Backbone as a chain_set.jsonl record, in Angstrom:
{"seq": "MKQLILVRHAKSDWPEETDDFHRPLADKGLEEAMQMSRFMKSSQVAIDYFVSSPAVRALNTCRIFNQTYQISMDTDDKLYNPLESNFESVIYKLDDSHTSVAFFSHNNGISNFANSISQNIFHFPTCGVAGFEIDCNSWSEFDGARKKLMFFYEPGKI", "coords": {"N": [[5.477, 17.462, 6.491], [3.9, 14.623, 5.559], [4.207, 11.727, 3.967], [1.862, 8.972, 2.668], [1.267, 6.153, 0.555], [-0.554, 4.077, -0.485], [-0.863, 0.429, -1.494], [-2.574, -1.876, -3.064], [-2.369, -5.736, -2.742], [-0.969, -7.165, -5.607], [-2.469, -9.338, -8.849], [-3.435, -12.207, -7.737], [-3.484, -15.679, -7.28], [-5.377, -18.376, -6.537], [-5.402, -21.308, -5.942], [-6.338, -24.741, -5.661], [-7.366, -26.076, -2.156], [-6.091, -24.004, -0.908], [-6.253, -21.636, 1.379], [-7.335, -18.125, 1.993], [-5.162, -16.841, 3.379], [-3.098, -17.852, 2.467], [-2.915, -17.228, -0.425], [-1.123, -17.573, -3.473], [0.843, -15.05, -5.206], [-0.153, -14.532, -8.483], [0.94, -15.184, -12.073], [0.932, -13.234, -13.593], [0.702, -10.983, -11.823], [2.844, -11.339, -10.567], [4.303, -9.658, -12.851], [2.703, -7.18, -12.826], [3.452, -6.217, -10.706], [6.234, -5.829, -10.507], [6.369, -4.137, -13.074], [4.981, -2.01, -11.689], [6.288, -1.35, -9.504], [8.452, -0.387, -10.668], [8.125, 1.575, -12.407], [6.825, 3.546, -10.519], [9.553, 4.177, -9.075], [10.829, 5.093, -11.258], [9.597, 7.268, -11.701], [10.454, 9.24, -9.726], [8.781, 8.822, -7.067], [9.257, 8.865, -3.753], [9.798, 6.485, -1.439], [10.294, 5.624, 2.078], [10.084, 3.534, 3.678], [8.313, 0.45, 4.092], [5.197, -1.285, 5.124], [3.573, -4.32, 5.295], [0.815, -6.329, 4.84], [0.615, -9.389, 6.357], [-0.213, -11.424, 4.796], [0.471, -13.876, 2.019], [-0.055, -12.963, -0.725], [0.358, -10.225, -0.535], [2.43, -9.545, 1.071], [4.324, -10.716, -0.496], [3.882, -8.989, -2.985], [5.139, -6.258, -1.641], [7.794, -7.363, -1.049], [8.685, -7.691, -3.799], [8.616, -4.934, -4.559], [10.543, -3.882, -2.868], [12.644, -5.209, -4.053], [12.932, -3.581, -5.676], [13.13, -1.018, -4.538], [14.348, -1.214, -2.14], [14.81, -0.696, 0.813], [13.982, -0.282, 4.335], [11.526, -3.032, 5.504], [8.377, -4.259, 6.825], [5.725, -5.939, 8.686], [2.349, -5.82, 9.54], [-0.213, -7.41, 11.266], [-2.943, -6.176, 11.441], [-3.188, -5.315, 8.725], [-4.229, -6.94, 7.38], [-7.064, -7.968, 5.926], [-8.518, -5.751, 6.602], [-10.074, -2.907, 8.407], [-11.087, 0.462, 8.258], [-10.413, 2.003, 10.425], [-8.07, -0.036, 11.454], [-6.039, 0.556, 9.59], [-5.349, 3.553, 10.458], [-4.531, 2.829, 13.45], [-2.303, 1.692, 12.491], [-0.724, 3.719, 11.026], [-0.437, 5.525, 13.28], [1.348, 4.286, 14.844], [3.696, 4.707, 13.39], [7.11, 5.764, 13.204], [8.278, 8.757, 13.424], [10.537, 9.424, 11.88], [10.298, 8.283, 9.288], [9.425, 9.431, 6.673], [8.023, 9.118, 4.181], [5.776, 6.336, 3.808], [4.986, 3.403, 2.692], [2.042, 1.39, 2.393], [1.099, -2.227, 1.938], [-1.661, -3.748, 1.117], [-5.302, -5.17, 1.273], [-8.218, -5.067, -0.657], [-11.906, -4.923, 0.311], [-10.823, -3.011, 2.398], [-9.026, -1.562, 1.651], [-9.652, 0.34, -0.187], [-12.281, 1.107, 0.815], [-10.754, 3.009, 3.022], [-8.852, 4.955, 1.671], [-10.951, 6.237, 0.064], [-12.125, 7.397, 2.258], [-10.186, 9.539, 3.215], [-10.306, 11.08, 1.629], [-11.41, 13.143, -1.367], [-12.093, 12.003, -3.381], [-13.218, 9.354, -5.202], [-12.674, 5.723, -5.753], [-12.01, 3.145, -6.5], [-9.343, 0.343, -5.867], [-8.063, -1.401, -8.228], [-6.231, -4.55, -8.346], [-2.955, -4.433, -7.622], [-2.842, -1.64, -7.886], [-1.932, 2.051, -6.874], [-2.184, 4.583, -4.623], [-1.622, 7.815, -3.715], [-0.581, 9.728, -1.025], [-0.797, 13.005, 0.279], [-0.089, 14.353, 3.478], [-0.646, 16.789, 5.619], [1.079, 17.297, 8.009], [3.369, 16.884, 10.908], [3.766, 14.864, 12.117], [3.011, 11.497, 12.494], [1.23, 11.168, 14.593], [-0.355, 13.586, 14.148], [-2.071, 12.681, 12.329], [-4.839, 12.347, 11.749], [-6.001, 14.646, 12.192], [-5.295, 16.358, 10.219], [-4.815, 17.762, 7.293], [-5.492, 16.267, 4.114], [-4.12, 15.322, 0.799], [-4.637, 13.817, -2.553], [-2.293, 12.843, -4.291], [-1.561, 11.118, -6.451], [-2.648, 8.531, -8.288], [-2.538, 5.447, -9.475], [-2.659, 2.896, -11.825], [-2.089, -0.341, -13.228], [-1.16, -1.323, -16.547], [-2.684, 1.198, -17.434], [-0.246, 2.786, -17.035]], "CA": [[4.826, 17.288, 5.927], [4.314, 13.269, 5.091], [3.219, 10.938, 2.127], [0.83, 7.792, 2.903], [1.23, 5.55, -0.152], [-1.386, 2.887, -0.197], [-0.784, -0.502, -2.2], [-3.591, -3.064, -3.058], [-1.347, -6.444, -3.735], [-0.975, -7.6, -7.159], [-3.274, -9.787, -9.066], [-3.407, -13.008, -6.857], [-3.851, -17.055, -7.884], [-6.226, -19.214, -5.313], [-5.161, -22.686, -6.026], [-7.324, -25.568, -4.507], [-7.005, -26.321, -0.922], [-5.119, -22.932, -0.247], [-6.92, -20.507, 2.292], [-6.923, -16.996, 1.591], [-4.083, -16.038, 3.968], [-1.604, -18.401, 1.503], [-2.666, -17.504, -1.479], [-0.03, -16.702, -4.345], [0.789, -14.16, -7.052], [-0.214, -15.364, -10.21], [2.078, -14.557, -12.789], [0.322, -11.406, -14.164], [0.275, -10.478, -10.433], [4.36, -10.676, -10.538], [4.519, -8.697, -13.739], [2.29, -6.112, -12.594], [4.184, -5.477, -8.982], [7.752, -5.316, -11.109], [6.41, -3.099, -13.608], [4.319, -0.761, -11.043], [7.556, -0.8, -8.75], [10.008, 0.037, -11.439], [7.724, 2.964, -12.59], [7.365, 4.064, -9.249], [11.079, 4.474, -8.979], [11.355, 5.921, -12.18], [8.534, 8.43, -11.631], [10.761, 9.678, -8.42], [8.126, 8.627, -6.022], [10.05, 8.297, -2.672], [9.385, 5.912, -0.357], [11.579, 5.331, 2.809], [9.379, 2.233, 4.901], [7.321, -0.46, 3.891], [4.51, -1.922, 6.068], [2.825, -4.973, 4.717], [-0.109, -7.301, 5.418], [1.436, -10.574, 6.479], [-0.855, -12.452, 3.726], [1.17, -14.181, 1.45], [-0.014, -11.723, -2.268], [0.555, -8.688, 0.176], [3.889, -9.478, 1.244], [4.93, -10.865, -1.66], [4.15, -7.866, -3.535], [5.953, -5.417, -0.87], [9.092, -7.422, -1.136], [8.991, -7.129, -5.428], [8.707, -3.456, -4.591], [11.514, -4.156, -2.414], [13.699, -5.454, -4.868], [13.408, -2.021, -6.65], [13.45, 0.598, -3.738], [15.734, -1.811, -1.309], [14.485, 0.037, 1.874], [13.154, -1.007, 5.351], [10.35, -3.381, 5.294], [8.075, -4.44, 8.429], [4.707, -6.607, 8.514], [1.489, -5.47, 10.726], [-1.355, -8.021, 11.157], [-4.004, -5.371, 11.225], [-3.491, -4.829, 7.576], [-4.729, -7.841, 6.549], [-8.478, -8.111, 5.891], [-8.478, -4.284, 7.368], [-11.033, -1.836, 8.488], [-10.502, 1.788, 8.019], [-9.533, 1.932, 11.715], [-6.563, -0.837, 10.98], [-4.893, 1.555, 8.81], [-5.116, 4.272, 11.459], [-3.568, 2.358, 14.235], [-0.709, 1.279, 11.779], [-0.456, 4.934, 11.064], [-0.376, 6.027, 14.468], [2.561, 3.515, 15.438], [4.879, 4.936, 12.828], [8.054, 6.372, 14.003], [8.279, 10.433, 12.471], [11.664, 9.604, 11.204], [9.508, 7.962, 8.234], [8.733, 10.64, 5.85], [7.217, 8.418, 3.035], [5.697, 5.222, 3.903], [3.747, 2.417, 1.699], [0.888, 0.238, 2.919], [0.43, -2.726, 1.224], [-2.756, -4.588, 2.056], [-6.289, -5.482, 0.403], [-9.908, -4.536, -0.757], [-12.002, -3.847, 0.562], [-10.392, -2.334, 3.321], [-7.578, -0.311, 1.107], [-10.576, 1.316, -0.823], [-12.391, 1.983, 1.857], [-9.956, 3.557, 3.721], [-8.57, 5.382, 0.612], [-12.278, 6.811, -0.098], [-12.325, 7.663, 3.689], [-9.618, 10.29, 3.513], [-9.86, 11.601, 0.142], [-12.732, 13.271, -2.083], [-11.956, 11.269, -4.983], [-14.128, 8.15, -5.03], [-11.916, 5.008, -6.587], [-11.956, 1.294, -6.332], [-8.067, -0.347, -5.92], [-7.502, -2.653, -9.151], [-4.979, -4.787, -8.053], [-1.434, -3.523, -7.721], [-3.211, 0.289, -7.605], [-1.476, 2.618, -5.789], [-2.407, 5.604, -4.449], [-0.226, 8.484, -3.264], [-1.884, 11.1, -0.215], [-0.07, 14.296, 1.136], [-0.653, 14.392, 4.953], [0.318, 18.313, 6.262], [1.538, 16.922, 9.291], [5.133, 16.442, 11.073], [4.167, 13.746, 13.278], [1.971, 10.354, 12.217], [-0.057, 10.831, 15.388], [-1.238, 14.167, 13.861], [-2.728, 12.115, 11.389], [-6.456, 12.19, 12.144], [-6.681, 16.194, 11.908], [-4.287, 16.513, 9.505], [-5.33, 18.023, 5.614], [-5.038, 14.758, 3.027], [-4.577, 15.657, -0.462], [-4.374, 12.728, -2.638], [-1.471, 13.198, -5.016], [-1.729, 10.394, -7.751], [-3.578, 6.912, -8.157], [-1.977, 4.365, -10.407], [-3.434, 1.323, -12.255], [-1.373, -1.479, -14.105], [-1.893, -0.843, -17.759], [-2.604, 2.522, -17.927], [1.08, 3.802, -16.585]], "C": [[5.078, 15.371, 5.332], [3.689, 13.125, 3.948], [3.147, 9.572, 2.761], [1.123, 7.163, 1.511], [0.385, 4.134, -0.313], [-1.325, 1.83, -1.502], [-1.218, -1.601, -2.539], [-2.452, -4.203, -3.71], [-2.062, -6.816, -5.273], [-1.817, -8.91, -7.225], [-2.639, -11.376, -8.435], [-4.127, -14.581, -7.782], [-4.465, -17.695, -6.473], [-6.394, -20.644, -5.943], [-5.906, -23.426, -5.118], [-6.349, -25.821, -3.141], [-6.246, -25.513, -0.528], [-6.093, -21.831, 0.004], [-6.345, -19.409, 1.915], [-5.741, -16.298, 2.139], [-2.767, -16.45, 2.953], [-1.658, -18.247, -0.091], [-1.726, -16.846, -2.151], [-0.113, -15.721, -5.182], [0.724, -15.015, -8.195], [0.863, -14.745, -10.728], [1.928, -13.144, -13.573], [0.514, -10.558, -13.139], [2.204, -10.236, -10.276], [4.616, -9.723, -11.337], [3.938, -7.17, -13.288], [2.984, -5.303, -11.574], [5.717, -5.201, -9.717], [7.563, -4.121, -11.744], [5.933, -1.904, -12.942], [5.647, -0.084, -10.097], [8.522, 0.039, -9.368], [9.071, 1.661, -12.192], [7.487, 4.008, -11.561], [8.478, 5.177, -9.089], [11.386, 5.831, -10.03], [10.65, 7.271, -12.402], [9.298, 9.204, -10.61], [9.692, 9.593, -7.392], [8.945, 8.208, -5.065], [9.318, 7.698, -1.434], [10.482, 5.32, 0.409], [11.251, 3.957, 3.646], [8.541, 1.983, 4.088], [6.212, -1.037, 4.757], [3.362, -3.065, 5.282], [2.078, -5.598, 5.493], [0.778, -8.36, 5.615], [1.03, -11.704, 5.266], [0.199, -12.747, 2.604], [1.161, -13.614, -0.008], [0.144, -10.603, -1.841], [2.016, -8.378, -0.201], [4.804, -9.818, -0.182], [4.918, -9.662, -3.075], [4.997, -6.572, -2.794], [7.479, -6.334, -1.075], [9.678, -7.342, -2.851], [9.353, -5.788, -5.776], [9.957, -3.155, -4.143], [12.888, -4.312, -2.786], [14.081, -4.004, -5.75], [13.6, -0.997, -5.721], [14.749, -0.081, -2.38], [16.082, -0.776, 0.127], [14.187, -0.603, 3.056], [11.678, -1.627, 5.238], [9.555, -4.062, 6.779], [6.692, -5.325, 7.752], [3.886, -6.217, 9.645], [0.172, -6.49, 10.517], [-2.943, -6.985, 11.053], [-4.005, -4.861, 9.615], [-3.738, -5.753, 6.362], [-6.445, -8.289, 6.873], [-8.934, -6.762, 6.846], [-9.627, -3.502, 7.577], [-10.726, -0.654, 8.266], [-9.736, 2.169, 9.226], [-7.838, 1.292, 11.795], [-5.615, -0.233, 10.687], [-4.585, 2.68, 9.832], [-4.429, 4.204, 12.495], [-1.996, 2.002, 13.75], [0.241, 2.571, 11.638], [0.249, 5.614, 12.303], [0.957, 5.183, 15.387], [3.638, 4.016, 14.403], [5.994, 5.905, 13.344], [7.941, 7.544, 12.97], [9.479, 10.19, 12.014], [11.15, 9.007, 9.862], [8.814, 9.272, 7.317], [7.469, 10.415, 4.709], [7.114, 7.388, 3.298], [4.681, 4.252, 3.077], [3.295, 1.478, 2.564], [0.808, -0.751, 2.111], [-0.664, -3.753, 1.783], [-4.151, -4.65, 0.844], [-7.859, -5.017, 0.519], [-10.648, -5.468, -0.13], [-11.554, -2.575, 1.325], [-9.594, -1.32, 2.696], [-8.455, 0.688, 0.524], [-11.082, 1.811, 0.076], [-11.379, 3.178, 2.841], [-9.539, 4.781, 2.743], [-9.95, 6.848, 0.588], [-12.549, 7.731, 1.558], [-11.648, 8.952, 4.021], [-9.508, 11.156, 2.507], [-11.317, 12.182, -0.453], [-12.95, 12.854, -3.198], [-12.6, 10.056, -4.724], [-13.299, 6.913, -6.317], [-12.031, 3.833, -6.016], [-10.314, 0.918, -6.746], [-8.831, -1.458, -7.003], [-6.538, -3.114, -8.292], [-3.995, -4.511, -8.505], [-1.728, -1.804, -7.869], [-2.404, 0.549, -6.57], [-1.846, 4.114, -5.994], [-1.474, 6.294, -3.585], [-0.877, 9.834, -2.302], [-0.578, 11.655, 0.234], [-0.564, 14.5, 2.213], [0.169, 15.827, 5.231], [-0.079, 17.819, 7.779], [2.831, 16.786, 9.287], [5.012, 15.448, 11.495], [3.072, 12.964, 12.883], [1.065, 11.163, 13.208], [-0.521, 12.169, 15.137], [-2.557, 13.642, 12.749], [-4.085, 12.608, 10.813], [-6.696, 13.917, 11.616], [-6.005, 16.83, 10.814], [-5.063, 16.775, 8.259], [-4.921, 16.981, 4.695], [-5.167, 15.464, 2.02], [-4.19, 14.418, -1.508], [-3.589, 13.794, -4.462], [-1.27, 12.731, -6.698], [-2.401, 9.271, -7.442], [-2.969, 6.546, -9.473], [-2.514, 3.643, -10.929], [-2.615, 0.41, -13.381], [-2.172, -1.193, -15.009], [-2.184, 0.358, -17.916], [-1.485, 3.623, -17.46], [1.912, 3.496, -18.213]], "O": [[6.122, 14.939, 4.843], [2.998, 13.832, 3.214], [4.122, 9.049, 3.302], [1.378, 8.207, 0.909], [1.036, 3.095, -0.199], [-1.716, 2.301, -2.571], [-0.433, -2.542, -2.421], [-1.786, -3.971, -4.719], [-3.185, -6.745, -5.772], [-2.01, -9.591, -6.218], [-1.466, -11.669, -8.664], [-4.997, -14.559, -8.652], [-3.929, -17.423, -5.399], [-7.473, -21.025, -6.397], [-6.168, -23.015, -3.987], [-5.122, -25.79, -3.045], [-5.462, -25.95, 0.315], [-6.66, -21.2, -0.887], [-5.173, -19.37, 1.542], [-5.281, -15.31, 1.567], [-1.786, -15.753, 2.692], [-0.899, -18.792, -0.892], [-1.349, -15.738, -1.77], [-1.112, -15.533, -5.876], [1.421, -15.93, -8.634], [1.609, -13.964, -10.137], [2.735, -12.307, -13.977], [0.519, -9.355, -13.4], [2.728, -9.173, -9.943], [5.176, -8.754, -10.824], [4.628, -6.155, -13.392], [3.096, -4.077, -11.546], [6.301, -4.193, -9.319], [8.186, -3.115, -11.404], [6.287, -0.808, -13.378], [5.959, 1.099, -9.963], [9.223, 0.91, -8.853], [9.695, 2.708, -12.364], [7.876, 5.169, -11.69], [8.436, 6.405, -9.009], [11.867, 6.948, -9.84], [11.056, 8.174, -13.134], [8.658, 10.247, -10.48], [9.754, 10.588, -6.669], [9.507, 7.141, -5.31], [8.514, 8.239, -0.676], [11.407, 4.691, -0.105], [12.166, 3.373, 4.225], [7.972, 2.816, 3.382], [6.962, -1.572, 5.573], [2.364, -2.599, 4.731], [2.322, -5.637, 6.699], [1.834, -8.269, 4.988], [1.764, -12.619, 4.893], [0.843, -11.761, 2.246], [2.225, -13.703, -0.621], [0.105, -9.716, -2.694], [2.601, -7.656, -1.009], [5.739, -9.188, -0.675], [5.794, -9.569, -3.936], [5.553, -5.844, -3.617], [8.399, -5.55, -1.308], [10.829, -7.014, -3.138], [10.03, -5.397, -6.727], [10.613, -2.309, -4.752], [13.914, -3.875, -2.265], [15.123, -3.58, -6.251], [14.266, -0.03, -6.092], [15.718, 0.516, -1.911], [17.16, -0.266, 0.432], [14.089, -1.811, 2.845], [10.728, -0.906, 4.933], [10.269, -4.319, 7.748], [6.563, -5.41, 6.531], [4.438, -6.2, 10.745], [-0.477, -6.283, 9.492], [-3.928, -7.432, 10.465], [-4.839, -4.012, 9.299], [-3.612, -5.629, 5.144], [-6.865, -8.828, 7.897], [-9.712, -6.93, 7.785], [-10.306, -3.486, 6.55], [-9.549, -0.703, 7.909], [-8.585, 2.599, 9.146], [-6.795, 1.883, 12.074], [-4.507, -0.284, 11.222], [-3.384, 2.75, 10.093], [-3.694, 5.145, 12.793], [-0.933, 2.028, 14.37], [1.434, 2.645, 11.934], [1.353, 6.156, 12.247], [1.363, 5.577, 16.48], [4.736, 3.567, 14.73], [5.598, 6.9, 13.951], [7.563, 7.337, 11.818], [9.712, 11.231, 11.399], [11.931, 9.45, 9.02], [7.738, 9.834, 7.52], [6.474, 11.086, 4.438], [8.2, 6.814, 3.221], [3.512, 4.616, 2.947], [3.989, 0.843, 3.358], [0.293, -0.3, 1.088], [-0.481, -4.454, 2.779], [-3.999, -4.225, -0.301], [-8.491, -4.704, 1.528], [-10.276, -6.631, 0.034], [-11.815, -1.414, 1.01], [-9.501, -0.218, 3.237], [-8.139, 1.87, 0.658], [-10.665, 2.907, 0.45], [-11.868, 4.265, 3.147], [-10.032, 5.825, 3.171], [-9.841, 8.011, 0.976], [-13.273, 8.724, 1.618], [-12.158, 9.629, 4.914], [-8.605, 11.992, 2.509], [-12.343, 11.674, -0.001], [-13.843, 13.222, -3.961], [-12.346, 9.731, -3.564], [-13.321, 7.153, -7.524], [-12.167, 3.764, -4.795], [-9.982, 1.177, -7.902], [-9.823, -2.145, -6.76], [-5.97, -2.34, -7.521], [-3.882, -4.298, -9.712], [-0.852, -0.943, -7.942], [-2.112, -0.193, -5.632], [-1.851, 4.742, -7.053], [-0.676, 5.714, -2.849], [-1.529, 10.753, -2.8], [0.447, 11.026, 0.498], [-1.717, 14.922, 2.124], [1.386, 15.943, 5.085], [-1.114, 17.922, 8.438], [3.523, 16.618, 8.282], [6.017, 14.74, 11.449], [2.009, 13.585, 12.857], [0.158, 11.827, 12.707], [-1.391, 12.363, 15.986], [-3.646, 14.168, 12.521], [-4.318, 13.117, 9.717], [-7.505, 14.246, 10.749], [-6.301, 18.003, 10.587], [-6.024, 16.027, 8.082], [-3.698, 16.916, 4.569], [-6.1, 16.265, 1.972], [-3.119, 13.94, -1.134], [-3.98, 14.681, -5.22], [-1.004, 13.392, -7.701], [-2.732, 9.062, -6.275], [-2.934, 7.32, -10.429], [-3.51, 3.536, -10.215], [-2.737, 0.796, -14.544], [-3.36, -0.895, -14.885], [-1.736, 0.687, -19.014], [-1.619, 4.847, -17.456], [2.996, 4.023, -18.461]]}, "num_chains": 1, "name": "protein.A"}
């Protein structure tokens, strides 16, 4: 059994003359990410590996989560402005030693991907987190595996 956790980056800012990739987190985003990471850890949501979009707002959200979890993390360009298939290609590259993996990415891709693997229809707010149980022993079995939404957390509602 595997667990996939999808995290949309926290609230970002868009200072003048800053391109999309380099947008920083807003103060509210820093607070959201700290609150959500602590909530998940205190709720005993186990995660053993983080993979983030390299975009500044997603990577900084991941780094804040990692202050709480202190685990291995990596980046993957495919999680920036992703299509549904981008998520799957990152999943298929995961090492099977990882049981519970969190991806840090962006809308609309993260919402579209979550809705493609769940019967629940939802839209990720900033720093929203969805956890899925994947009925497989290897990440290579993801496509045909049964997937079940375990939780969906939103800042301000936890």
